[in-house]
C-alpha positions in Angstrom: -6.3 27.3 24.9 -2.9 28.9 25.7 -1.2 30.3 22.5 2.5 29.9 21.8 4.9 32.4 20.2 8.4 31.3 19.0 10.9 34.1 18.7 14.2 33.4 17.0 16.9 35.2 15.1 16.5 32.6 12.3 13.3 32.0 10.3 14.6 28.5 9.4 15.2 27.6 13.0 11.8 28.9 14.0 10.0 26.9 11.3 11.8 23.7 12.4 10.9 24.3 16.0 7.3 24.8 15.1 7.3 21.6 12.9 8.6 19.6 15.8 6.3 21.2 18.4 3.2 20.5 16.4 3.9 16.8 16.7 3.9 16.9 20.5 0.1 17.3 20.8 -2.7 15.5 19.0 -4.7 18.6 19.6 -3.9 21.6 17.3 -2.3 24.4 19.4 -2.1 28.0 18.1 1.6 28.7 17.3 2.9 31.9 15.8 6.5 32.7 14.7 8.4 36.0 15.0 11.7 35.2 13.4 14.2 37.2 11.4 14.3 40.9 10.5 12.4 40.7 7.2 15.4 42.3 5.5 16.7 40.1 2.7 20.1 41.6 2.9 20.4 41.1 6.7 17.8 38.4 7.6 19.2 37.3 11.0 17.7 39.2 13.9 14.5 39.9 15.7 11.8 42.6 15.4 9.5 43.8 18.2 6.7 44.6 15.8 6.8 41.0 14.4 6.6 39.7 18.0 3.7 41.9 18.8 1.8 40.7 15.7 2.6 37.1 16.6 1.2 37.6 20.1 -2.0 39.0 18.7 -2.3 36.3 16.1 -2.5 33.6 18.9 -4.2 35.7 21.5 -6.5 33.9 23.9 -8.0 34.9 27.2 -6.2 31.8 28.5 -2.9 33.5 27.8 0.2 33.5 25.6 3.6 31.9 26.2 6.6 33.5 24.4 9.8 31.5 24.0 12.9 33.1 22.8 16.5 32.4 21.9 19.1 34.5 23.6 20.3 38.1 23.2 18.2 40.6 21.3 15.3 38.2 21.1 14.6 38.8 24.8 15.0 42.6 24.4 12.7 42.6 21.4 10.1 40.6 23.2 10.2 42.9 26.2 9.8 45.9 23.8 6.8 44.2 22.2 5.0 44.0 25.6 5.2 47.8 25.9 2.6 48.0 23.1 0.1 45.8 24.9 -2.6 47.0 27.3 -2.1 46.3 30.9 -4.8 43.6 30.8 -3.1 42.0 27.8 0.4 42.1 29.4 -1.0 40.3 32.5 -1.8 37.2 30.3 1.5 37.1 28.5 4.5 35.2 29.9 8.1 35.5 28.6 9.6 32.2 29.6 13.3 31.4 30.3 13.4 28.0 28.7 15.6 26.5 26.0 13.8 27.4 22.7 13.4 23.9 21.3 12.6 22.0 24.4 10.6 24.8 25.9 8.4 24.9 22.7 7.9 21.1 22.7 6.9 21.1 26.4 4.7 24.1 26.1 2.8 22.8 23.1 2.3 19.4 24.6 0.9 20.9 27.8 -1.2 23.5 26.1 -2.7 20.8 24.0 -4.2 19.2 27.1 -6.1 22.5 27.9 -3.8 23.2 30.8 -3.9 26.8 32.4 -1.2 29.4 31.6 0.9 28.9 34.7 1.0 25.1 34.2 2.2 25.6 30.6 4.9 28.0 31.9 6.0 25.6 34.6 6.3 22.7 32.1 8.3 24.8 29.6 10.7 26.2 32.3 13.0 23.2 32.4 16.4 24.7 31.9 17.6 27.5 34.2 19.6 29.1 31.5 20.8 32.8 31.2 17.4 33.7 29.9 16.0 33.1 33.4 18.6 35.4 34.9 17.8 38.1 32.4 14.1 38.0 33.3 14.8 38.0 37.0 13.0 34.7 37.7 14.1 32.6 40.6 14.8 28.9 40.0 12.0 26.7 41.1 12.6 25.0 44.5 13.7 21.4 44.2 11.5 19.2 46.4 13.2 16.3 48.2 11.9 12.8 48.0 9.6 12.0 50.9 8.0 8.9 52.2 4.6 7.7 51.1 1.6 9.5 52.5 0.1 7.6 55.4 -3.5 8.9 55.0 -6.0 6.7 53.2 -6.2 3.0 52.6 -3.5 1.2 50.7 -4.5 -0.2 47.4 -2.9 -3.7 47.0 -2.5 -5.1 43.4 -0.6 -7.9 41.7 1.5 -7.1 38.6 1.0 -9.7 35.9 3.4 -8.4 33.2 6.0 -11.0 32.4 8.8 -8.5 32.7 7.3 -6.9 35.8 7.3 -3.1 36.2 10.0 -2.5 33.6 10.6 0.7 31.6 7.5 0.9 29.5 4.9 0.0 32.1 6.7 2.3 34.6 6.5 5.1 32.0 2.8 4.4 31.6 2.3 4.6 35.3 4.2 7.9 35.5 2.2 9.4 32.7 -1.1 8.1 34.2 -0.3 9.6 37.7 0.7 12.9 36.2 -2.9 13.5 35.0 -4.2 13.8 38.6 -3.7 16.3 41.4 -2.5 13.7 43.8 0.7 12.6 45.5 1.0 8.9 44.7 3.6 6.5 46.2 4.2 2.8 45.4 5.9 0.0 47.4 6.8 -3.5 46.5 5.1 -5.5 49.3 6.5 -8.9 48.1 10.2 -7.7 48.3 9.7 -5.1 51.0 11.1 -2.2 48.9 9.9 1.4 48.9 7.8 3.4 49.1 8.8 5.6 46.2 7.2 8.4 44.2 5.1 7.2 41.3 6.4 10.2 39.3 10.0 8.8 39.2 10.5 6.2 36.5 13.8 5.1 37.9 12.6 4.7 41.4 9.7 2.7 40.2 11.9 0.4 38.2 14.3 0.0 41.2 11.4 -1.4 43.3 12.3 -4.6 41.3 8.7 -5.5 40.8 8.5 -8.9 39.0 5.6 -10.9 37.6 3.4 -12.0 40.4 4.7 -9.4 42.9 2.2 -7.5 45.1 2.5 -3.8 45.2 0.9 -1.3 47.5 -0.3 2.1 46.3 -1.3 5.1 48.4 -2.4 8.6 47.3 -3.2 11.9 48.9 -4.6 15.1 47.4 -7.8 16.3 45.8 -7.7 13.7 43.0 -6.5 10.8 45.2 -9.6 8.5 44.7 -9.5 9.0 40.9 -5.8 8.5 40.8 -6.0 5.2 42.7 -8.9 4.1 40.5 -6.8 4.9 37.4 -3.8 3.0 38.8 -5.9 0.0 39.6 -7.3 -0.1 36.0 -3.9 0.4 34.5 -2.4 -2.5 36.5 -5.4 -4.8 35.8 -5.0 -4.0 32.1 -1.3 -5.1 32.4 -0.2 -1.5 31.6 -1.7 -2.1 28.1 1.0 -4.6 27.2 0.3 -8.0 25.7 0.9 -10.7 28.3 3.2 -12.7 26.0 5.8 -14.9 27.8 9.1 -13.1 28.2 11.9 -14.6 26.2 15.0 -15.7 28.0 17.7 -13.0 28.1 20.5 -13.5 25.6 23.4 -15.4 27.0 26.4 -13.5 28.0 29.3 -13.5 25.6 31.9 -16.0 26.6 35.2 -14.4 27.7 37.3 -16.4 25.1 35.1 -16.9 22.0 36.3 -19.4 19.4 38.1 -18.3 16.2 36.1 -18.4 13.0 37.8 -19.8 9.8 37.3 -18.6 6.3 34.4 -20.3 4.6 32.5 -20.9 7.9 28.8 -20.6 8.0 27.1 -19.3 11.1 23.4 -19.6 11.9 21.5 -16.9 13.8 18.0 -15.4 14.1 16.6 -13.5 11.1 15.5 -10.0 12.1 15.4 -8.0 8.9 15.1 -9.5 5.4 17.6 -9.1 2.5 21.0 -10.1 1.3 24.1 -8.0 2.4 27.7 -8.4 1.3 30.5 -6.2 2.7 33.4 -5.8 5.0 33.3 -6.2 8.7 33.2 -3.0 10.7 33.2 -3.7 14.4 30.9 -1.4 16.4 31.9 -0.4 19.9 29.3 1.5 21.8 30.8 4.4 23.7 30.0 3.6 27.3 29.3 6.3 29.9 32.7 7.9 29.9 35.2 7.3 32.7 34.7 9.6 35.7 35.7 13.2 34.6 38.2 15.2 36.7 36.8 16.2 40.0 37.6 19.9 39.7 35.6 22.3 41.8 33.1 24.4 39.9 33.3 28.1 40.7 29.9 29.0 39.2 27.2 26.4 40.1 24.4 28.3 38.3 26.4 28.2 35.1 27.2 24.5 35.5 23.6 23.6 36.2 22.5 25.6 33.2 25.0 23.7 31.0 23.6 20.4 32.3 20.0 21.5 31.7 20.9 22.5 28.2 22.5 19.2 27.5 19.5 17.4 28.8 17.2 19.5 26.6 19.3 18.7 23.6 19.2 15.0 24.4 15.4 15.1 24.8 15.1 16.8 21.4 17.2 14.1 19.8 14.9 11.4 21.5 11.8 13.3 20.3 13.2 12.9 16.7 13.9 9.3 17.2 10.5 8.6 18.7 8.8 10.3 15.7 11.0 8.3 13.3 10.2 5.0 15.1 6.5 5.8 15.1 6.5 6.4 11.4 8.6 3.3 10.6 7.3 0.8 13.2 4.3 2.2 14.9 3.5 4.1 18.1 3.7 1.1 20.4 7.3 0.4 19.5 8.1 4.1 19.7 7.0 4.1 23.4 10.4 2.9 24.6 11.8 6.4 23.8 9.1 7.9 25.9 10.6 5.9 28.7 14.1 7.1 27.8 12.9 10.7 28.0 11.4 10.0 31.4 14.9 9.0 32.6 15.9 12.6 31.8 13.0 14.0 33.9 13.5 11.6 36.8 13.4 13.6 40.0 15.7 11.3 41.9 18.4 11.5 39.2 18.1 15.3 38.7 18.0 16.0 42.5 21.2 14.0 43.0 23.0 15.8 40.1 21.7 19.2 41.4 22.9 18.5 44.9 26.4 17.6 43.6 26.5 20.9 41.6 25.1 23.3 44.2 26.0 21.6 47.5 29.4 20.1 46.6 30.3 22.6 43.8 31.0 19.8 41.3 31.2 20.3 37.5 28.2 19.4 35.4 30.2 16.5 33.8 31.2 15.1 37.2 27.7 15.5 38.7 25.9 13.9 35.8 28.3 11.0 35.5 28.1 10.2 39.2 24.3 10.5 39.4 23.8 8.2 36.3 26.5 5.7 37.5 24.7 5.4 40.8 21.4 4.6 39.2 23.0 2.2 36.7 24.7 0.4 39.6 21.3 0.0 41.4 19.9 -1.7 38.3 22.9 -3.9 38.0 22.5 -5.1 41.6 18.9 -6.3 41.0 18.2 -10.0 40.8 16.0 -10.0 37.7 18.1 -10.3 34.5 15.5 -8.3 32.5 15.8 -5.4 34.9 19.6 -5.8 35.1 19.6 -5.3 31.3 17.9 -1.9 31.8 21.2 -0.6 33.1 22.2 -0.3 29.5 19.3 2.0 28.8 20.2 4.3 31.7 23.9 4.4 30.6 22.8 4.9 27.0 20.7 8.0 27.8 23.4 9.2 30.2 26.1 8.9 27.6 24.0 11.0 25.2 23.7 13.8 27.7 27.4 13.6 28.4 28.2 13.8 24.7 26.1 17.0 24.5 27.9 18.4 27.6 31.3 17.8 26.1 30.4 18.4 22.4 31.9 15.0 21.5 30.0 12.4 19.3 28.8 9.3 21.0 29.8 7.1 18.0 32.3 7.2 15.2 31.5 7.0 11.5 31.7 3.7 9.6 33.2 3.0 6.2 30.7 3.0 3.4 29.6 -0.5 2.4 30.2 -2.0 5.8 28.5 -4.9 7.6 28.2 -3.8 11.1 29.3 -6.4 13.7 28.4 -5.8 17.3 27.5 -7.6 20.5 24.1 -5.9 20.5 22.6 -2.6 19.6 20.4 -0.1 21.5 17.7 1.9 19.7 19.8 5.0 19.9 22.6 3.1 18.2 20.3 2.2 15.3 19.2 5.8 15.0 22.8 6.7 14.0 23.0 4.1 11.2 22.7 5.1 7.6 21.6 2.6 4.9 24.0 4.4 2.6 26.9 3.4 4.9 25.8 0.1 6.4 25.0 -2.8 4.1 24.0 -5.1 6.9 24.0 -5.8 10.6 25.3 -8.9 12.4 24.8 -9.2 16.1 26.3 -11.7 18.5 23.4 -11.6 20.8 19.7 -11.9 20.0 16.3 -11.4 21.6 17.3 -8.9 24.2 16.7 -5.7 22.3 13.7 -6.1 20.1 13.2 -2.4 19.6 16.5 -2.1 17.8 15.5 -5.0 15.5 12.3 -3.2 14.6 14.2 0.0 13.9 16.6 -1.9 11.7 13.7 -3.4 9.7 12.3 0.1 9.4 15.6 1.3 7.8 15.5 -1.6 5.4 18.9 -2.9 6.4 19.3 -6.7 6.2 20.2 -8.1 9.6 20.9 -11.3 11.6 21.0 -11.6 15.4 22.0 -14.3 17.9 25.0 -15.5 15.8 27.2 -16.0 18.9 30.3 -14.5 20.3 32.6 -16.0 17.6 31.5 -13.3 15.2 33.2 -10.7 17.4 36.6 -12.4 16.6 36.3 -12.0 12.9 39.0 -9.4 11.9 38.1 -5.9 10.9 37.7 -5.6 7.1 37.0 -9.3 6.5 34.5 -9.9 3.7 31.3 -11.5 5.0 27.7 -12.0 3.7 24.4 -12.5 5.5 20.8 -13.4 4.6 18.5 -11.5 6.9 15.5 -13.7 5.7 17.1 -17.0 6.8 19.5 -15.9 9.6 22.6 -17.2 7.8 26.1 -15.6 7.9 29.0 -16.6 5.6 32.6 -15.7 6.7 34.8 -14.9 3.8 32.7 -16.9 1.3 34.4 -18.6 -1.7 33.8 -17.3 -5.2 31.0 -19.7 -6.1 29.0 -18.9 -2.9 29.7 -15.2 -3.5 28.3 -15.3 -7.1 25.2 -17.0 -5.8 24.7 -14.5 -3.0 25.3 -11.6 -5.4 22.6 -12.9 -7.7 20.2 -13.3 -4.8 21.0 -9.8 -3.6 20.3 -8.4 -7.0 16.9 -10.1 -7.0 16.1 -8.8 -3.6 17.0 -5.2 -4.5 14.8 -5.5 -7.6 11.9 -6.6 -5.4 12.5 -3.7 -3.1 12.5 -1.3 -6.0 9.3 -2.9 -7.3 7.7 -2.3 -3.9 8.7 1.3 -3.9 7.3 1.8 -7.4 4.1 0.0 -6.5 3.6 2.3 -3.5 3.5 5.3 -6.0 0.7 3.6 -8.0 -2.9 3.0 -7.3 -3.6 -0.4 -5.6 -4.9 -2.9 -8.2 -4.7 -6.5 -9.2 -2.6 -7.5 -12.2 -5.7 -7.3 -14.5 -6.5 -3.8 -13.3 -9.3 -4.4 -10.7 -9.0 -1.3 -8.4 -8.3 -2.0 -4.7 -8.0 1.0 -2.4 -5.0 0.7 -0.1 -5.4 3.0 2.9 -3.8 3.6 6.2 -4.7 3.3 9.9 -3.8 6.4 11.7 -4.3 8.0 15.1 -2.8 11.5 14.8 -1.7 14.2 12.4 1.9 12.9 12.2 0.7 9.4 11.2 -1.4 10.9 8.4 1.6 12.7 7.0 3.6 9.5 7.2 0.8 7.6 5.5 1.0 9.8 2.4 4.8 9.2 2.1 4.2 5.4 2.2 1.6 5.6 -0.7 -1.7 5.6 1.2 -4.7 6.4 -0.9 -6.7 7.5 2.1 -7.3 6.8 5.7 -9.4 3.7 6.3 -9.4 4.1 10.1 -8.8 7.3 12.0 -8.8 6.4 15.7 -10.2 9.3 17.6 -9.4 8.0 21.1 -6.2 10.0 21.2 -8.3 13.2 21.4 -10.1 11.9 24.5 -7.7 9.6 26.5 -5.1 12.1 27.8 -7.5 14.8 28.9 -9.2 15.8 32.2 -12.2 17.1 30.3 -13.9 16.2 27.0 -12.4 18.0 23.9 -14.6 20.8 22.6 -16.5 20.5 19.4 -14.3 23.3 17.8 -11.1 21.5 18.8 -12.3 18.2 17.3 -13.3 20.0 14.1 -9.7 21.5 13.9 -8.1 18.1 14.4 -10.3 16.2 11.9 -9.7 19.0 9.3 -5.9 18.9 9.9 -5.7 15.2 9.3 -7.9 15.5 6.1 -5.7 18.4 4.9 -2.6 16.2 5.4 -4.2 13.6 3.1 -4.4 16.2 0.3 -7.9 15.4 -0.9 -7.8 11.6 -0.2 -10.8 10.2 1.7 -10.7 9.8 5.5 -12.9 7.4 7.5 -13.3 8.6 11.1 -14.2 5.9 13.6 -16.3 7.4 16.4 -15.0 7.0 19.9 -14.1 3.4 20.8 -13.6 3.3 24.5 -14.9 1.3 27.4 -13.9 -0.6 30.5 -10.6 -1.6 29.0 -9.9 2.0 27.8 -11.5 4.4 30.4 -11.8 8.1 30.0 -10.5 10.2 32.9 -13.5 12.6 32.8 -16.3 10.0 32.7 -17.2 7.9 35.7 -17.2 4.3 34.3 -18.1 1.3 36.3 -15.5 -1.4 36.7 -16.4 -4.5 34.7 -15.4 -8.1 35.3 -14.8 -8.5 31.5 -14.4 -5.1 29.8 -14.0 -6.7 26.4 -17.6 -7.9 26.8 -18.9 -4.8 28.5 -19.9 -1.3 27.6 -17.5 -0.3 24.9 -17.6 1.1 21.4 -21.0 2.1 20.2 -22.5 0.9 23.5 -20.5 3.5 25.4 -21.4 6.2 22.9 -25.1 5.5 23.1 -24.9 5.6 26.9 -23.3 9.1 26.7 -25.4 10.8 24.0 -24.2 14.4 24.7 -20.5 13.3 24.3 -21.5 11.3 21.2 -23.4 14.1 19.6 -20.6 16.6 20.1 -18.3 14.3 18.2 -20.9 13.7 15.5 -21.4 17.5 15.0 -17.6 17.9 14.7 -17.4 15.2 12.1 -20.3 16.6 10.1 -18.7 20.1 10.1 -15.3 18.8 9.0 -17.0 16.9 6.3 -18.4 20.1 4.8 -15.0 20.9 3.3 -13.2 17.5 3.1 -14.0 14.0 1.9 -14.7 12.6 5.4 -16.8 9.6 6.2 -17.7 8.0 9.6 -18.2 4.6 11.1 -19.5 3.2 14.3 -17.4 0.7 16.2 -18.3 -2.6 18.0 -21.8 -2.9 16.5 -23.7 -6.0 17.5 -27.4 -5.3 16.9 -29.6 -3.5 14.3 -31.1 -1.3 17.0 -27.7 0.1 17.9 -27.3 1.4 14.3 -30.8 2.8 14.3 -30.1 4.7 17.5 -26.7 5.9 16.3 -28.2 7.2 13.0 -31.0 9.0 15.0 -28.4 10.8 17.0 -26.5 11.6 13.8 -29.6 13.2 12.4 -30.1 15.2 15.6 -26.5 16.3 15.5 -26.9 17.5 11.9 -30.0 19.6 12.9 -28.2 21.1 15.9 -25.1 22.0 13.8 -27.2 23.6 11.1 -29.3 25.6 13.7 -26.0 26.9 15.1 -25.2 28.3 11.6 -22.5 25.7 10.6 -22.1 24.2 7.2 -22.3 20.4 7.3 -21.3 17.6 4.9 -23.0 14.4 4.0 -20.5 11.7 4.8 -21.0 8.1 4.0 -21.9 6.1 7.1 -20.5 2.7 7.9 -20.1 0.2 10.7 -17.2 -1.9 12.1 -18.0 -5.6 11.6 -16.1 -7.1 14.5 -18.6 -9.2 16.4 -20.1 -12.5 15.3 -23.6 -11.1 15.6 -22.8 -8.4 13.1 -21.6 -11.0 10.6 -24.8 -12.9 10.8 -27.0 -9.8 10.8 -25.1 -8.4 7.8 -28.2 -8.5 5.6 -30.2 -6.3 8.0 -27.3 -4.0 8.8 -26.6 -3.5 5.1 -29.9 -1.7 4.7 -28.9 1.0 7.2 -25.3 1.9 6.1 -23.1 2.7 3.1 -20.2 0.4 3.9 -18.8 -2.3 6.2 -15.3 -2.2 7.6 -14.3 -5.5 9.0 -12.1 -5.3 12.1 -10.3 -8.7 11.9 -8.4 -8.2 15.2 -11.5 -8.1 17.5 -13.6 -10.3 15.2 -11.0 -13.1 15.5 -10.8 -13.0 19.3 -14.6 -13.0 19.6 -15.1 -15.8 17.1 -12.7 -18.0 19.1 -13.5 -16.6 22.6 -9.8 -16.2 22.9 -8.1 -13.0 24.3 -5.3 -12.2 21.9 -3.3 -10.7 24.8 -3.5 -13.9 26.9 -0.4 -16.1 26.1 -2.3 -19.3 27.0 -4.9 -18.8 24.3 -3.5 -16.1 22.0 -2.5 -18.6 19.3 -6.2 -19.5 18.9 -6.9 -16.0 17.7 -5.4 -16.4 14.2 -6.9 -14.2 11.5 -5.8 -16.6 8.8 -8.0 -19.3 10.3 -10.7 -20.5 7.8 -13.4 -19.7 10.4 -12.4 -16.1 10.2 -12.1 -16.2 6.4 -15.6 -17.8 6.1 -17.1 -15.0 8.3 -15.5 -12.5 6.0 -16.8 -14.3 2.9 -20.4 -14.2 4.3 -20.1 -10.5 5.1 -18.7 -9.6 1.7 -21.3 -11.6 -0.2 -24.2 -10.2 1.7 -22.8 -6.7 1.4 -22.4 -7.1 -2.4 -26.0 -8.2 -2.7 -27.1 -4.9 -1.0 -24.7 -2.6 -2.9 -22.6 -2.0 0.2 -18.8 -1.9 -0.2 -16.5 -3.8 2.2 -13.1 -2.9 3.6 -10.8 -4.5 6.2 -8.8 -2.5 8.7 -7.3 -5.3 10.9 -3.8 -6.7 10.8 -4.8 -9.2 8.2 -5.1 -6.4 5.6 -1.4 -5.4 6.1 -0.1 -8.9 5.4 0.7 -9.5 1.7 -0.9 -13.0 1.7 -3.8 -11.8 3.8 -4.4 -8.9 1.4 -4.5 -11.2 -1.6 -6.9 -13.6 0.1 -9.2 -10.7 1.2 -9.5 -9.4 -2.3 -10.3 -12.9 -3.4 -13.1 -13.0 -0.8 -14.7 -9.8 -2.1 -13.0 -7.0 -0.1 -12.2 -3.8 -2.1 -10.6 -1.6 0.5 -7.6 -2.5 2.7 -6.4 -0.3 5.5 -3.2 -1.0 7.4 -0.2 0.5 9.2 1.6 2.8 6.7 4.9 0.9 6.4 3.0 -2.2 5.1 1.5 -0.4 2.1 4.3 -0.8 -0.5 4.6 -4.6 0.0 0.8 -5.0 -0.1 0.5 -3.1 -3.3 3.2 -5.1 -4.8 1.6 -8.4 -3.8 -1.8 -7.3 -5.2 -0.2 -6.5 -8.5 1.1 -10.1 -8.9 -2.3 -11.7 -9.1 -5.4 -11.3 -11.3 -8.7 -11.1 -9.6 -9.6 -14.6 -10.8 -6.3 -16.0 -9.3 -6.9 -14.2 -6.0 -10.4 -15.7 -5.9 -9.1 -19.2 -6.6 -6.5 -18.8 -3.8 -9.2 -17.6 -1.4 -11.5 -20.5 -2.2 -8.7 -23.0 -1.7 -7.9 -21.4 1.7 -11.5 -21.8 2.8 -11.1 -25.6 2.5 -8.1 -25.9 4.9 -8.5 -26.8 8.5 -6.6 -24.1 10.5 -4.6 -20.9 10.2 -1.2 -22.7 10.1 -2.3 -24.7 7.1 -3.5 -21.5 5.4 -0.2 -19.7 6.1 2.0 -22.5 4.9 0.0 -23.2 1.7 -0.3 -19.5 1.0 3.4 -18.8 1.5 4.1 -21.4 -1.2 1.6 -19.7 -3.6 3.2 -16.3 -3.0 6.7 -17.6 -3.7 5.5 -19.2 -7.0 3.7 -16.0 -8.1 
């Protein structure tokens, strides 16, 4: 693997860059720092000897990439090369890329196992003065070309309710980037295109709607595999749930009515809690008006300024993506991946570049005009959902413009404000501080769900969809809102205010109780120990889990190590990753789920037959048993990592006893192979995922072969009801609160207890406070969930004794459906 060296005048800056860069790849990448002089009296500077030592620390035959800040850092790096042999120098690249963005791109690319020149090419985004210093020529900009004519055209129908909007377009761009192929797409239904599948904006502007037919062509060495991957992605609905698209929020009327003191408005609750404060109107800075059209005398310098501003914006979006992933999950953070793809869009960048170099325009003018043209194209589309994406383009464009001009996008708000706005974008929310903003009240609702999720993650009470009248409330007016009920009071009277203040105090006390509970071990009120763990998929998730109070990892998804690669990850690489996650947990236990892929989640490096119903096909343990070499490599890695850390493993999608026997036989073989190779191995507990009905009813036999059961309520529910939870026509049938699911869990827990096997749950049900209490009452003793759910689950468990939880669970089993369980259970929780 290519090693990375970060050279900076400042040790603090270098540490920060490394911390960010490490989050860019699920695979550990060797990174060394050469920062500062080492002189406490004069710490700022660079040292050739330190750079030389850093290069040798990460040396690999695959090569080393060195990224530097300006000035003496480059001179020091060049001096360090003089001490290398000729053969060593041939495998080291000094790269003229912005330090932060260059490091992030280099690490992300190196983590995929890419060769040296590809890592360099990905890092070299900004043609800054560093590139001139090193004598490198800017890479040629390729012009957009029509779709290749060779090969058959793949014709597919897009089923996503919102069509090919930002997130599925981003998924398509990412998927195509994995193959050595030139892929183009056209909208057959609307006769638009073809356009490059590497341009997120051009894809979105095809105006592909639900039910539209698209045509896909590809040329190049990987063309067949690329087309197959695109087919699978489209047929999987780009991995989005096919829930019906809500109607876009109504436009604000041009003359909204006045709101009198004492008025009560009703909206949509989006973040719980009571807020009382003064109105502070929020006005998003639009993409600034067209800057002066003054000729640019130095196009190279203008282009370097624009590239630097884009790099700084990407860095800010990286931080926002990481924050969102920690607060609301990776799926919701994906919108920022789409925002970053706007910055990389070749059509946008080529237009700006042409304006700078061909017409000698300033960076500000070129960027403004290029973004405005793309935004206008979105606005001209017929689909309201795609029209709304104009705001995303302008939002990202405004951020770059702000970095170009060194002007903030937004102004500060008075402390204790209730923010009133038409709507908010995710980047708007990122600039909010709970210390400044007591609450958020939006005129519109439903159009920007990502912002709502971020607001919830910040813990700010909020109401949306109140209507345009709220925008007429004068600045500084005292208002109150209830984010749990969606109610807003305009200048409430003293009696109402006293009642709301009491409710706010009670809510704050509950939040404080949840934070305290997160710091304690999970337990019922009478002290019965319940382990509350986290579901994670990468190192950053594990670090976040500890902050939320996780007592371990109940589910480490290993697919992230396999899905984005052109070849299987090596045994050594897997050992490093599993150990890194375990170290982040600081001695807490980690349960690793072996590879859970199949027809619905294909691997790029394995030829997998297309299946009519992949959810009922070769997935989970079935896939692993069909690929024993791949399986044993992972098992050896887990056993080696378990030699020094409290690591356990479990097999997914088990449906027969023989599958477990075969898996354990391969585990024994992997142990022998690892020991024969001279490696220390551990003795992890071995468990299975109970997520098929057959596993429920074979629990007595399966319990004789394993140490624990982990019930996956998501898949178990959809298999019990034969209802795909992503299909909007039947999704409501797949309710984990349904007594049929609870009875299956009851049987599993009872049989497991009789055989001395402990039971955990790692589905969504475990992360719901009511669900957690019911599960404990049914005999479950370990709950694993998304990290943000941990504090409230711990608090809920602490309100009930084990006997009370058991009584609630038995009552729930007598009800007829999930809705009844939810309604009855909510009342019991309120009375607790």
